[in-house]
C-alpha positions in Angstrom: 55.2 122.4 165.3 54.0 125.8 164.4 55.0 128.8 166.5 54.1 132.5 166.3 57.0 134.5 164.8 57.5 136.4 167.9 57.6 133.3 170.0 59.8 131.7 167.5 62.3 134.5 167.8 62.2 134.3 171.6 62.8 130.6 171.4 66.0 131.2 169.4 67.3 133.7 171.8 66.7 131.4 174.7 68.5 128.6 172.9 71.4 130.8 171.9 70.8 131.9 168.3 74.3 132.1 166.9 74.7 132.6 163.3 73.5 135.3 161.1 72.3 136.0 156.5 72.3 133.5 153.4 73.2 130.3 154.8 76.4 132.0 154.8 75.7 135.3 156.6 72.9 133.4 158.0 75.5 130.7 158.8 77.8 131.0 161.8 77.9 127.6 163.5 76.0 124.5 162.6 75.1 121.5 164.7 78.1 119.2 164.5 75.9 116.4 163.0 75.2 118.7 160.0 78.5 120.5 159.8 79.6 119.6 156.3 76.1 119.1 154.7 74.9 122.2 156.3 77.8 124.1 155.1 77.3 123.1 151.5 73.6 123.9 151.7 73.7 127.0 153.8 77.0 128.5 152.8 76.4 127.5 149.2 72.7 128.0 149.3 72.5 131.3 151.3 74.4 133.7 149.1 76.9 134.2 151.8 75.0 136.7 153.9 73.3 134.6 156.5 75.7 133.0 158.9 72.6 131.0 160.1 72.0 130.1 163.7 72.8 126.7 165.1 69.2 126.2 166.1 66.3 126.5 163.6 62.6 125.9 163.6 61.8 123.5 160.8 58.3 124.0 159.3 56.7 122.6 156.1 56.9 124.7 153.0 53.7 126.6 152.2 51.6 125.8 149.2 52.2 128.2 146.2 50.0 131.2 146.3 48.2 132.4 143.2 50.2 134.6 140.8 49.1 138.2 140.8 49.9 140.5 137.8 50.1 144.1 139.0 53.1 145.4 137.1 55.5 144.6 139.8 57.7 141.6 140.4 55.4 138.6 140.8 56.3 135.4 142.6 54.7 132.1 143.3 54.7 131.6 147.1 56.9 128.5 146.9 58.7 129.0 143.6 60.9 131.4 141.6 59.6 134.8 140.5 57.6 134.4 137.3 57.5 138.0 136.2 59.5 141.2 136.7 62.6 139.0 137.0 65.9 140.9 136.6 66.5 141.9 133.0 68.6 139.5 130.9 72.3 139.9 131.8 73.8 143.0 130.2 77.2 142.2 131.8 79.3 139.0 131.9 78.9 137.3 135.3 81.7 138.3 137.6 84.4 136.0 138.8 84.2 136.3 142.6 87.4 137.3 144.3 88.3 134.7 146.9 90.1 136.4 149.9 93.4 135.1 151.0 92.9 133.7 154.6 96.4 134.7 155.4 95.5 138.3 154.9 92.5 138.6 157.1 92.2 141.6 159.4 93.7 141.0 162.8 90.8 142.6 164.7 90.9 142.9 168.5 89.5 145.1 171.2 91.6 148.2 170.3 91.4 148.3 166.5 91.9 151.9 165.4 91.4 153.7 162.1 92.9 156.7 160.5 90.9 159.6 159.0 91.0 158.1 155.5 89.7 154.7 156.6 86.9 156.4 158.5 86.0 158.5 155.5 85.8 155.3 153.4 83.6 153.6 155.9 81.4 156.7 156.0 81.1 156.7 152.2 80.0 153.1 152.2 77.5 153.7 155.0 75.9 156.5 153.1 75.7 154.2 150.0 74.0 151.4 152.0 71.7 153.9 153.7 70.6 155.3 150.4 69.4 152.0 149.0 65.7 151.2 149.5 65.3 148.6 146.8 67.8 146.5 144.9 67.3 143.7 142.4 70.1 141.8 140.7 71.9 138.5 140.1 74.6 136.7 142.0 77.4 134.1 141.7 78.3 132.3 144.9 81.4 130.2 145.6 81.1 127.8 148.6 83.9 126.6 150.9 84.5 123.6 148.6 84.8 125.8 145.5 81.4 124.8 144.1 79.5 127.6 142.3 75.8 128.5 142.3 73.9 131.3 140.6 70.6 133.0 141.1 68.6 136.2 141.5 68.0 138.4 144.6 65.3 141.0 145.4 65.7 143.4 148.3 63.3 146.0 149.8 64.1 147.9 153.0 63.6 147.7 155.9 64.3 144.0 156.5 63.1 142.2 153.4 65.1 140.2 150.9 64.7 137.1 148.8 67.3 134.9 147.1 66.3 132.4 144.5 68.9 129.9 143.4 69.1 128.6 139.8 68.4 124.9 139.1 69.4 122.3 140.0 69.3 124.0 143.5 65.9 123.8 145.2 66.8 126.4 147.8 65.4 129.9 148.3 65.9 132.3 151.2 63.3 134.8 152.3 63.4 137.5 155.0 60.1 139.3 155.9 61.5 142.0 158.3 61.4 139.7 161.4 62.5 136.3 160.3 64.6 134.6 157.7 63.6 131.2 156.2 65.6 128.8 154.2 63.2 126.9 152.0 63.9 123.6 150.3 61.2 123.0 147.6 62.2 119.4 147.1 61.9 118.4 150.7 58.9 120.9 151.2 60.5 122.3 154.4 61.7 125.7 155.6 64.1 126.5 158.5 63.4 129.8 160.3 65.8 132.1 162.0 65.3 135.6 163.6 66.6 138.3 161.4 67.8 140.3 164.3 70.4 137.6 165.0 72.0 137.6 161.5 74.5 139.9 159.8 71.8 140.4 157.2 70.2 143.0 159.4 73.1 145.4 158.7 72.4 145.4 154.9 68.6 145.6 155.4 68.6 148.4 157.9 67.0 151.7 156.8 70.1 153.5 157.8 73.5 152.2 158.9 76.6 153.8 160.3 79.2 150.9 160.1 81.6 152.5 162.5 78.9 153.1 165.1 76.5 150.2 164.6 78.9 147.3 163.9 82.3 146.0 165.0 84.6 147.0 162.2 87.9 145.2 162.3 89.3 146.1 158.9 89.1 148.9 156.2 91.3 148.6 153.2 91.3 150.1 149.7 93.2 149.6 146.5 92.7 150.8 142.9 89.6 148.7 142.4 87.8 148.0 145.7 87.1 149.3 149.2 86.8 146.4 151.6 85.3 146.6 155.0 85.3 143.6 157.4 82.8 143.3 160.3 83.1 140.8 163.1 80.4 139.1 165.1 81.1 137.2 168.3 79.0 134.6 170.1 80.1 132.8 173.3 78.3 129.6 172.2 79.5 129.4 168.6 82.5 131.6 168.2 83.5 134.4 165.9 82.2 135.0 162.3 83.1 137.7 159.9 81.5 139.6 157.0 83.7 141.3 154.4 82.0 143.7 152.1 83.6 144.9 148.9 82.6 148.1 146.9 83.8 149.6 143.7 86.2 152.5 144.2 84.9 154.3 141.1 81.2 153.8 141.5 81.0 153.0 145.3 78.6 150.2 144.5 78.4 146.8 146.3 80.4 144.2 144.4 80.6 141.2 146.7 80.8 139.9 150.2 82.5 137.1 152.0 81.2 135.4 155.1 83.7 133.5 157.3 82.0 131.1 159.7 83.5 130.2 163.2 85.1 127.1 161.7 87.0 129.4 159.3 85.2 128.4 156.1 84.5 131.2 153.5 81.5 131.7 151.3 81.9 134.5 148.7 79.0 136.1 146.7 79.5 138.5 143.8 76.5 140.5 142.6 75.9 142.1 139.2 73.2 143.6 137.0 72.1 145.6 139.9 68.9 147.8 139.5 68.0 150.1 142.4 64.8 151.4 140.6 62.7 148.2 140.5 60.2 147.7 143.2 59.6 144.0 144.1 56.1 142.9 144.8 55.6 142.8 148.6 54.1 139.3 148.4 57.6 138.1 147.5 58.7 138.5 151.1 55.7 136.9 152.8 56.4 133.9 155.1 53.4 131.7 155.5 53.6 130.1 159.0 50.1 128.6 158.8 49.8 126.8 155.5 51.3 123.3 155.8 50.2 121.9 152.5 52.8 120.2 150.4 53.8 122.4 147.5 53.5 121.5 143.9 56.8 120.2 142.4 
């Protein structure tokens, strides 16, 4: 059943939209009947940034749109980008750092930070706010240790696209209002309101982490600055997002999403390019075309 995006968002709020970005940030609490399968697809298919809601609107995948060559990144509506793809790897794919569950930040209502920690958070906030576009590649490690790879394309405010390499048939698209998880093999897409996912923090024009989010941990060593954010929902539970940035270059290196069940999905990013401008059509979500896509 088709719904207007605005009505769709309202429906999610009424039903208690819980999770939030890649099926991992987008992920935060799945229906029990899909718990494990959903975890593998969403936490392993959503680049760890989604913590998806428990209730999604499932709609058929749109038919691929004609390819337009205009010098920008070009994408087939239901497939992978066909031009302007991130340049061939110039660095070796990173080995994601899997956090030790025993060392998770304690959190709590009265978490306090010293001047150095606040300065680190302010530096990271300035970096995230400075980004307008970002193109790169990623390596994702799911809760079961499985690895997937792919490319991502981001344009603020609110737009991002994740394309997983074969044999995965999953892609994730946010258009500024909604996030959809597309399965090209099944010709379906599940839609979630962007405002209810942690993804919104990365895609905001400007962000002050200490002011706009619930920060429960700020740590730094010789290589990384790590900032942990916490999201609470009375229906699903508590999920967390840990962002890691390089100490020397202050650039995003990876993130880990911990869902309410305690499962982690980690995504490391590399070959980042903040100068490329993805084609706007990459982020279009077609809610009206119900044709079966070409395989």
